[in-house]
Backbone as a ProteinNet text record, in pm:
[ID]
protein_1_A
[PRIMARY]
MIIIKKRTFFNFVIIFIAIVVICFGTIFYFKLNKIKLQDSAKTKETTSLISKVSRLYLFPEGETPTIATVSDPQLLKGQAFFTQSEKGDSVLIFLKAGKAVLYRPSIDKIIEIAPIKNNLPSNN
[TERTIARY]
16886.1	16868.7	16913.1	17020.5	17071.2	16968.4	16900.5	16798.8	16682.2	16641.5	16532.1	16570.7	16692.7	16737.7	16741.5	16788.6	16791.3	16650.2	16560.1	16422.4	16358.3	16383	16329.1	16384.6	16514.4	16575.4	16515.9	16498.8	16439.5	16297.3	16217.8	16080.6	16081.2	16174.2	16185.6	16216.1	16308.8	16345.6	16226.2	16153.8	16036.1	15930.1	15903.8	15804.3	15850.1	15978.2	16031.6	16016.1	16051.4	16037.9	15891.1	15801.3	15658	15608.7	15652.4	15611.1	15663.6	15788.7	15846.8	15770.9	15739.8	15666.4	15527	15460.3	15326.1	15333.6	15434.2	15448.7	15472.1	15566.6	15594.1	15474.1	15405.8	15285.9	15179.5	15160.9	15062.1	15101.2	15229	15276.1	15253.6	15292.8	15276.2	15128.8	15045.2	14901.6	14844.5	14877.8	14824.3	14883.2	15009.7	15068.6	15002.2	14975.5	14907.9	14768	14694.7	14560.8	14567.4	14668.9	14684.9	14709.6	14793.4	14821.3	14694.5	14617.4	14492.1	14394.9	14384.5	14294.7	14339.5	14471.6	14523	14495.8	14515.5	14490.4	14342.7	14256.4	14112.7	14074	14134.3	14105.3	14151.3	14269	14318	14227.2	14179.7	14089.5	13960.3	13905.2	13782.4	13806.9	13922.8	13956.1	13969.5	14035.1	14051.8	13917.4	13834.3	13701.3	13618.3	13625.9	13552.7	13601.6	13733.4	13790.5	13747.1	13756.6	13716	13567.5	13486.3	13342.8	13316	13385.1	13365.1	13407.7	13525.2	13575.4	13493.1	13444	13365.2	13231.6	13186.4	13065.9	13095.4	13223.2	13261.7	13327.2	13379.4	13457.3	13426.6	13403.7	13375.2	13506.4	13526.9	13650.7	13660.9	13783	13801.5	13748.7	13681.6	13617.2	13718.6	13689.2	13770.4	13904.7	13921	14050.2	14031.5	14112.4	14115.1	14238	14221.4	14335.5	14437.1	14559.6	14663.3	14648.2	14655	14628.4	14753	14779.6	14888.9	14834.5	14901.5	14860.6	14972.8	14938.3	15036.8	15075.4	15203.3	15248.4	15328.4	15396.8	15472.5	15456.3	15359	15333	15448.8	15533.5	15647.2	15743.4	15757.7	15845.9	15789.4	15658.9	15593	15557.7	15582.5	15539.3	15599.2	15711.9	15773.9	15699.2	15605.2	15527.9	15391.3	15352.4	15228.2	15105.9	15102.9	14988.5	14968.2	15076.6	15069.3	15075.1	15060.5	15073.9	14969.1	14850.3	14744.9	14728.2	14820.6	14805.2	14828.9	14765.8	14782	14809.1	14864	14890	14758	14757.1	14636.6	14557	14591.6	14524	14555.9	14464.6	14483.8	14506.3	14596.6	14622.8	14579.2	14487.7	14440.8	14502.9	14578.3	14651	14590.8	14547.8	14491.5	14596.9	14674.2	14786.6	14741.6	14644	14599.1	14540	14462.8	14399.1	14495	14605.8	14703.5	14653.9	14585.3	14531.9	14563.7	14575.9	14593.1	14491.1	14434.2	14331.5	14379.7	14380.1	14414.9	14284.7	14260.5	14133.2	14160.9	14080.5	14094.1	13975.5	13998.7	13890.4	13826.5	13903.9	13850.4	13735.3	13734.6	13625.6	13547.2	13584.7	13519	13516.8	13633.7	13644.9	13765.7	13751.1	13864.4	13936.4	14065.5	14144.3	14206.8	14252.4	14322.8	14310.6	14305.2	14311.5	14414.6	14505.4	14610.5	14644.7	14691	14739	14875.8	14903.8	15036.5	15092.8	15224.2	15288.1	15272.4	15230.1	15206.9	15322.5	15403.3	15518	15490.5	15363.6	15329.1	15342.8	15391	15398	15259.4	15243.7	15111.7	15089.8	14963.2	14925	14887.6	14981.6	14954.9	14979.9
7.1	21.4	157.6	209.2	338.1	447.6	436.3	534.5	528.2	410.6	395.3	454.5	434	487.6	640.6	696.7	842.1	898.6	832.9	878.5	865.2	756.2	735.2	839.5	866.9	967.6	1105.6	1137.9	1265.6	1276.7	1172.3	1171.5	1188.6	1123.4	1135.2	1279.9	1342.9	1482	1574	1556.2	1638.7	1621.7	1498.7	1472.6	1533.9	1520.7	1577.7	1729.5	1794.3	1940.4	1981.2	1907.1	1937.5	1926.8	1824.6	1807.1	1922.1	1960.7	2071.9	2201.4	2228.8	2350.6	2350.2	2235.7	2225.8	2247.7	2189.2	2206.3	2352.7	2417.2	2557.8	2645.7	2618.1	2693.6	2682.8	2562.5	2540.7	2615.7	2608	2678.5	2828.9	2886	3030.2	3069.9	2985.5	3013	3025.1	2928.4	2932.3	3047.4	3080.5	3194.5	3325.1	3338.3	3458.1	3469.8	3358.9	3362	3398.7	3349.8	3383.2	3532.4	3589.4	3732.9	3812.7	3769.6	3838.5	3833.5	3718.3	3705.5	3794.8	3799.9	3885.7	4032.4	4071	4208.9	4243.3	4149.1	4169.2	4183.8	4102.3	4110	4243.8	4290.8	4420.4	4533.3	4524.9	4627.2	4629.1	4511.8	4505.2	4559.6	4526.6	4574.3	4726.7	4781.1	4926.3	4994.5	4940.2	4996.6	4994	4884.5	4871.4	4973.6	4990	5085.5	5228	5263.8	5398.3	5420.7	5319.1	5329.8	5353.2	5279.8	5293.7	5431.3	5474.7	5604.3	5719.2	5703.6	5812.3	5832.7	5733.9	5752.9	5842.1	5844.1	5918.6	6053.1	6066.4	6185.2	6223.7	6351	6400.1	6414.6	6327.7	6328.1	6455	6502.8	6615.5	6577.8	6671	6643.3	6609.1	6503	6463.8	6402.5	6353.8	6297	6158.6	6065.3	5931.1	5922.9	5876.2	5876.2	5766.3	5792.7	5690.8	5625.4	5492	5420.9	5346.7	5356.2	5282.7	5219	5115.1	5046.6	5056.1	5086	5092.9	4949.4	4918	4783.1	4779.4	4888	4894	5032.2	5047.2	5179.9	5234.8	5148.9	5195.3	5280.8	5250	5328.6	5467.4	5484.7	5610.9	5696.2	5648.5	5719.1	5858.2	5884.7	6016.4	6123	6082.9	6176.6	6196.2	6320.7	6352.5	6286	6276.8	6217.5	6070.8	6001	5857.4	5820.7	5915.6	5883.1	5782.9	5785.2	5692.2	5575.2	5561.6	5457	5317.8	5221.8	5080.9	5002.8	4884.6	4798.5	4768.6	4783.5	4757.9	4882.1	4995.3	5120.6	5156.6	5226.3	5269.3	5419.6	5460.4	5602.3	5635.4	5727.9	5774.1	5911.2	5923.5	6046.5	6113.4	6235.7	6316.9	6421.1	6392	6479.3	6616.7	6622.1	6751.8	6839.7	6779.1	6854.7	6879.3	6805.1	6823.3	6773.9	6659	6605.2	6456.8	6410.9	6268.8	6229.1	6110.2	6059.9	5926.1	5914.6	5788.7	5721.7	5603.6	5533	5396.2	5360.4	5229.9	5142.3	5044.6	4957.1	4874.1	4836.9	4749.4	4812.7	4946	5013.7	5106.7	5110.2	5193.1	5340.2	5391.2	5531	5597.9	5727.9	5809.6	5851.8	5824.1	5852.7	5991.5	6031.3	6158.4	6209.3	6340.6	6406.9	6517.9	6524.4	6625.6	6679.8	6805.4	6859.6	6800.5	6788.9	6743.1	6844.2	6847.1	6937.9	6880.2	6964.2	6923.2	6974.1	6880.9	6918.8	6901.4	6886.9	6872	7007.2	7007.5	7133.5	7186.2	7315.3	7373.6	7379.3	7373.2	7376.9	7518.9	7607.4	7747.6	7768.1
4772.6	4915.7	4968	4913.4	4957.3	4926.2	4811.7	4775.2	4874	4914.3	5009.5	5144.5	5189	5317.5	5314.1	5201.5	5190.4	5192.8	5122.1	5118.4	5257.5	5326.9	5460.9	5557.4	5549.9	5635.8	5607.4	5479.8	5440.2	5494.1	5482.6	5536.3	5687.6	5755.6	5901	5939.7	5868.1	5897.5	5875.2	5768.2	5738.9	5847.4	5887.9	5993.5	6125.3	6157.6	6281	6281.9	6171.9	6162.2	6174.5	6112.4	6120.5	6264.4	6335.5	6476.4	6561.3	6541.4	6618.5	6590.3	6465.1	6428.4	6491.1	6487	6547.2	6697.7	6764.2	6910.1	6946.1	6877.4	6906.7	6873.4	6765.7	6730.5	6837.7	6890.3	6996.5	7123	7160	7280.2	7266.7	7153.2	7132.4	7126.8	7070.9	7065.4	7206.2	7293.6	7429.5	7510.9	7488.7	7559.5	7516.1	7387.1	7336.5	7395.6	7401.9	7462.3	7609.4	7681	7823.1	7839.3	7754.1	7759.6	7730.1	7632.3	7599.2	7716.3	7782.8	7897.6	8012.8	8037.6	8143.4	8111.9	7987.3	7945.5	7960.2	7924.3	7937.9	8085	8171.4	8315.1	8371.9	8328.8	8376.2	8329.2	8206.6	8154.5	8234.6	8265	8345	8485.3	8543.1	8677.2	8678.2	8577	8566.5	8547.8	8460.8	8437.2	8565.4	8637.5	8763.3	8866	8876.3	8971.1	8936.6	8810.3	8767.9	8796.4	8773.1	8799.9	8948.6	9034.4	9179.5	9228.7	9185.5	9233.1	9175.8	9053.4	8993.8	9064.9	9141.7	9223.9	9343.7	9385.8	9504.9	9474.5	9353.3	9318.5	9174.2	9151.8	9017.5	8941.8	8842.9	8765.4	8682.7	8659.7	8568	8430	8367.3	8239.2	8130.2	8056.6	7942.1	7976.2	8098.1	8137	8198.5	8152.9	8210.6	8299.2	8423.3	8515	8484.4	8524.8	8529.6	8666.3	8670.1	8794.7	8841	8971.4	9034.4	9161.2	9207.3	9329.7	9431.4	9554.9	9662.7	9699.8	9681.2	9713.3	9842.7	9877.1	10002.6	10063.6	10153.1	10210.8	10294.3	10346.6	10427.3	10345.7	10218.4	10132	10104.9	10122	10088	10208.9	10329.7	10451	10465.1	10401.4	10409.7	10331.2	10246.9	10166.8	10231.8	10250.7	10321.9	10258.9	10128.3	10058.4	10097.8	10128.2	10154.6	10302.8	10394.1	10536.4	10584.1	10526.8	10567.5	10470.1	10376.2	10274.9	10332.7	10269.7	10305.2	10177.2	10195.7	10080.5	10010.3	9877.5	9799.4	9764.9	9826.5	9791.5	9647	9582.6	9444.4	9440.6	9352.5	9331.3	9189.2	9177.2	9047	9023.1	8915.3	8887.6	8764.6	8784.4	8676.3	8639.4	8536	8499.8	8452.7	8364.8	8311	8420.1	8509	8617	8733.1	8737.5	8844.2	8978.8	8980.2	9105.3	9116.3	9241.1	9269.5	9374.9	9358.1	9449.6	9504.1	9638	9703.8	9745.4	9690.4	9710.8	9774.1	9874.5	9940.1	9900.4	9812.8	9766	9877.2	9978.2	10083.3	10160.6	10169.9	10240.9	10148.6	10020.9	9920.1	9961.9	10000.7	10044.6	9980.1	9957.7	9916.1	10043.2	10049.2	10169.1	10163.2	10044.6	10030.6	9887.1	9873.4	9743.3	9757.4	9659.8	9669.5	9531	9527.9	9400.5	9368.4	9240	9197.9	9100.8	9091.4	8996.5	8857.3	8767.9	8630.8	8545.7	8496.6	8413.3	8265.2	8229.3	8089.1	8017.9	7893	7820	7788.9	7796.5	7767.8	7618.8	7578.3	7436.3	7396.7	7392.7	7355.2	7209.9
[MASK]
++++++++++++++++++++++++++++++++++++++++++++++++++++++++++++++++++++++++++++++++++++++++++++++++++++++++++++++++++++++++++++

């Protein structure tokens, strides 16, 4: 009887560990898929934004902009570039060309274009 109980306990432990591994594997699988979907959505959103702005503004050749979104325009009002900014506006920054573009998606218009200081090392 003692041998049967040990074997039953061992089987129970193995089944329990298998269930825990399957549960965690399933959770991580769905979280990974969610991250992939979010990344795909961000890529589509970025591509769409670049496409819209490139119809209105000739991008510097060979440069992909860094994109930021204005979330609190009150914090930026002290800077001349952001005086007309609104929440949701996009800022496209062209580091090599030294330019920044403020774009308002809600009206599909460029609000401001300004030079920026380029602190990148030169390739001499």
